[in-house]
N, C-alpha and C positions, 0 to 999 in steps of 0.2 A: 373765692371760694375760702372755707376754713382751710387750715395747713393739712389736716387729715382727709380732707373731702377729695374725691377723684372723680373724673368724668368717665362715663362708659357709654358705650354704642352698640347695639345689636343690630347686625346687618341683615337679618332675616325679618325682625318686626319693625325695623327703622325707628326703635326707641332710644331716645338720648337723654341720658341722665345724670344726675349729681349724687354721687354715692357718699353718705357721711360714715363717719367712723363705726356706728352702730350697724349699718347697713353692711359695711363692708366685713364686720366681724360675724353677722348671720351667713353672708354669701360664701366666706372662705371656710365655715365650720359647719354647712348645711347638713352634711352627712353624719355628723356627729350629734347635732343637736335633736334631742327627743321631744322637747315640748318648749313652746315660747310662752312666756308668762305675761306679758303686758299687751295692751291693745296696740300700743305703737310697733312693737315687734311683729305682730300678726299684720298689720297694714303694710309694714315694710316687706314682709315675704309675699303676700297678695300682689304688691306692686311689681314684685321681681318676676313672679309667675305671669301675671298678665301681660308684660312687656318681653317676656321670652328670655330674660336674663336666667331663670331657673326653668326646666323643663322635665317631665316624667322621665324615668331611665327607659321606658319601654318606646318612648318616640325617636325615631332616626331621623334628624332633620334633613339629612341628604335625600332621603326616599321622599320625604314630604315635599322637598323642592321640586323633585323630578316628577312626582303625582301632581302637583300644581301647575308646572310647566304643561305636562301634557293634557291637563284638563283644559287649559287655556288655547293650546294649540289646536284642540279638536272640538272644543265645545264652545268656540266664541258665538256670540249672538250678534256679531257685525260682519257684514260682508264689506270687506275694504278693497277698493279698485283705485290702482293709480292709472289714469288715462293719460297716454302720450297722444294728443291730436296732430302734432307735427314733430318732426324732427329738425325742421328749419329753425335758423336764428338769426337775429339781427344783430349779432356780436359773434366775436370768435375769440373765445377765452382759451388760453393754451392749455389749461389744466381740465378742460372739459373731457369726460370720460366716454363721451357719445360719438359714433359716427355721423356727422351731420350730413343733411342732403334736403333737396328741395321736395320733401316727402310730406303729404298733408292727407289726413285721414278722409275718406269720401263718406257720402251719405248711406252707401250700401253697408259699409263697415259700421257706422254709426247706428243703423236699424239692426245689424246683428248684435251690438252690444246692448240695445234696449231688449232684443228678444232673450238674450243671454240671461240678463237680469231677470226678466220675467218668470223665465222657467226656473230660475234658482229660488226666487220667492215662492214659487208653486211647490218646489220639492224638497225646500230645507227650512230648518227651524232658525230663522233669524228675526231679530226685532229691529236691526238698524242697518241702514246703507251709509258708508262713507267713502265719498269721492276725493282722491287728491289728483288736481290736474297739474300736468308736468310737461317738459319739453326736451330738447328745444326751447324754443320760447314760445308756451302755450297761447299766448294772447294774440299771436299771428292767427289763430284758428278762432278767434272769438265767436264766429258764426256756429262752428260745430260744438264749441262748449254751451252756447245757448241752446242749441238744438237737443243735445243730449240731456243737458241738466233738466230742461223743460218736462222731457220725457219721462225722466227718472222721477221727477217731483210728482207727476200724475200717478206713475207706479204705485209710489209710496202711499199716497192718499188712497188708492183703489185698495191696496192692500193693508193699511192703517199701519205703516211702518215709518219710524223716524228717519230723518235724513238730515245730513249735513255735509259740507264740501269744504276743501281749501285749495290754494293754488301756490306754486313755486313760479317765480317770475323775475326776469331781470329788472323788471321796475320801469322799463323805458316807455312802454305802452300804456302804463297803469295810471291814465288821466282821470279826472274826476267824474267823466261820463262813463268810462269804462267800470270805475269804481261801484258806481250805482247800478251797471248792469250786474256785475258780479254778486252784488247784494241782493238784488231782487232774485238771483238764482240761487239764493241760500248758501253762497259762498262765505264762510264766516271768517275765514283768516287768510292772509297772504304773507308769505315769505319772500323778501326781496334781498338779493345779494350785492355786496360791494366788496371793493378791494383795498379800501383804505381810505384816507383822506384825499382831498380832490386832486392834487398833483399825483399821487401814487396810483390813485384808481384811473385816471385818465391815461396814464403811460401803459396800464396793464390791460384796461377793459375799454377799448374804443370800440364805436359802433362800425358795422362794416363800411359805412360811407364815410369814414375817417372822423366823424365828429366824436367830440368830447362827451361822455356819459353822465359825470357825476352830478352835473347840474341838473340834469333832465330826470335822474333817478331820484335825487334828495327832494327836488321840488314836488315830484309826483307823490312821494311818500308824505310829506307834510301836507299835502293839499287832500289826500284821500283818507288820511288816517282816522278822521271823524266818520268816515263811511264804513270802512272795514278794519279791523285791527290788522296792525303790520308789525311783523318781526323782521328786523335787519340781521341778516348775517354776513359777517366779515371773515373773507377766506384769507387764511394767514400761511405764509411761508417765510423764509428767512430775509427775503428782500422787501417786505413791506409791514414788519413787526412795529414801527414806530407810529406814532401819532394815535394810538387807539384810545388814550384818555380823552383826546379832543374829540374823536368822533363818537365815544359814548356820551360824553357831556352834551354834545350836539343834540342826540337823540332824545336823552334823558329830559332835557329841557322841554322837547316836544312830546314827552309822554309816549314814546315809543320804544319798544323793547329791542335791546341790542345783544349779541354774542359773538364771539369768535370761533372759527372752527379750522382745523387743519388741513391744508390741501395735500392730497394723496395721489399717487398715479394708481388708479384703480383698475384700469383697462388698458390694452395696447392702443387704444384711439388717443388716450392722453400723452400729450406730447410734454407735459412738464418734466423739468430736469429733477430727478429725485435726490440729487446732492443739495438742492434747495428745500427739500421738503423736512419738516421736523420729526423726529421720532415722537411717539405717544408720550415716553417718559418726559423729553424734552419740553413738549408742547403743555404737558400737564402743568409744568412750572410757569410757563408763560400765561396759560389762562388764568392760574390763580393770581399772578400779580395783575392783571387786568381786573379781576374780580375784587381783589383787595383795594385796588385803586378807585373802583367804581363804589364801593363800600366806603371808602374814608371821604371821598367828595359829596357823597350824596345820603349816606346813612340808610340806604335801602337794602334790605336783606332779601326782600322778595324775588329780585332778578337773579340771586344765586341760587341755582339748583341744589335741593336737598339731597344727600344720598339715600336712596331708596331701593327696595327691592324690585327686581326686574323678572318676574316669572316668564315673559314672553318678550326678549330684549330686542327682538325684531319683528316686523310685521310679516316677514318673508317665511317665518317660522310657522304661521298660521295656515291652517287648512282652508279658511275661507279670505284667503288675501292674495291678490294677482296684481300684475302689472300689465296692461295691453297698449301695445304699439300701434302706429298709425294702419298697419296692415290687418290688424286684429290677431296678431299673435299674443299669447298668453306666457308670461315670465313669472318669476317668484321674486327677484330682486331687480331693482332699478338698474344696476350696473350691467345687467344681462341684455339690456335691449340692443337689438340689432344683431345679436348672434343667434339665429334660428336654432342651432345645434343644442341652443340652453333653453328653448320653448318647452312647455309643458302642456301645449295644446293650442287650440285656436278658439275665437269666439264663435265661429261658426259650426265647428265640429265638436267642440266641448274639450274637456280636461282629459288628458291622457294619464292615467296611474301606471307610469313607466318611469325608467330610469331618473330622469332628471328631477320629477315631483317626488318620487321615492326618496331621494337623496335629501331633499329638502324637509321632508316630513319625519324623517328618520335620524337626521344628523343630532349627534349628541355632542356634549362638549368634550374637550380634552381631559382624559382621567387625571392628570396632573392637577387639574383645577379642584378636585375633589377635597383637598385637604386645606383650601385656601379660605381664610376668615372672611373673605370679601366676595367669596362666590355668589351669594344670592343677589348682590348689587352689579354683578358684572355677567354672570352666566357664561363664562368661556370666551367673550369678546365676538368678533365678526364671524358668523357662521359661513358666509361667503367663502372667506379665507380658508376656513376648515375644509370646507368641500373641495377648494381648488389646491388644497396640500400645502398652503403657504404658512410661513412662520407666525404665530399668533403673537399679537401684543396685548398687554391688559389696557383697556381703554383709559383714555387720558383723566377722564370724569371720575374714574375709580382710582387711579393712581394718586390723585390730590385730594381724596375724601377726608383725610385726616385734618388738613388745612381749611376746609370748607366747615367741617364740624366746629374746629376752633373758633372761626369767625361767627357762626352761630352763637356759640357760647359768648364770645365778646358781645354781640348784640343785645343777647339776653341779659348780661352783667349790667352793660353801660344803660340799658332801660330799665334795670331792676324790677322786672316783671316776669311772671310765669307764661309761658305760651305752650302750644300743644305739642311741640317737639322736644322739650326739656322738662323732664320730671325730676323730682326730688326724692330720692330713696334713701 
């Protein structure tokens, strides 16, 4: 940059730009400028307005955000269902927040789900259906997954709706044959979890039969990645932070997405030691250190999330998003599975517009967030914590937004090119 140039970012529009001295003069004196004399000055003004750096005086951006949030909350064109076909799992991770058990979805419940979706298609204006398969370990119920998926695909053809699905799995059962089955069922993405490099992972995430899991999981990922896109999530606490660069480089060489996420004690069922968990503030530094190393090694900015507006930060806030447990109970949040007191209805009897659902559909952010300049890319943090009256933390990926923007600028400067995220004003 020139000495007098500055970087500026708008958290509502997502615009990231370079402001030169002329642009800065216009910006800082806009209320006193009566007329712009050159085409260059007019272009600068129009660029500022179109990217949200200048707004009309009668626009209340906080009300605009609230309006857009409510619009997405109640006007979504997508029915999103997270289906848990079993709470059983072939692993016993200490930080798991679910109450495990030998519980599997029956055909009767599966048929109720199909009926629920068909009635929803008949009575609601939606264009898309998205299914997230979750567990337990969902691949222990591959037969139920296949049964329900084929039925939903047929319904979408009948009603001329689009359909896609994803799955969260520990990866131990995701062999090549299973991946082909998932692909045929229009499951277009899989998230697989690890806990670190081989030695670290195997000390923390052993199979219930005592076997090591790392080689099984990584081999499955490599063998299936050409069939179904896979993202690897590495769960991090204070005991397994080392070796992330080695792990990332391994997956990068094999063209597989990789990211880290903090381990948290989200429910009473979770037996993780909270003293070993990072605060969001501490984890934000760790996450960016890993991202910086990833970029330094590979010069690939595409794997680093760009700070962007979130009008609906969590699917649980949508009026058309639910989680279904193996019994057919309906919940709003994945973390509530197993606590029937937090259910918002059942697949068979329908949705109940009562206490729990009303809380989710009416919950607003903490008032102290109103004055925060980063509110559009955060929207108040985890709303489940707000409902439960817990202390809120700013999300780690918001805390380190400035570092990420600087990395984006560094990438821009190194490549000496204009991209769609950086404008010159």
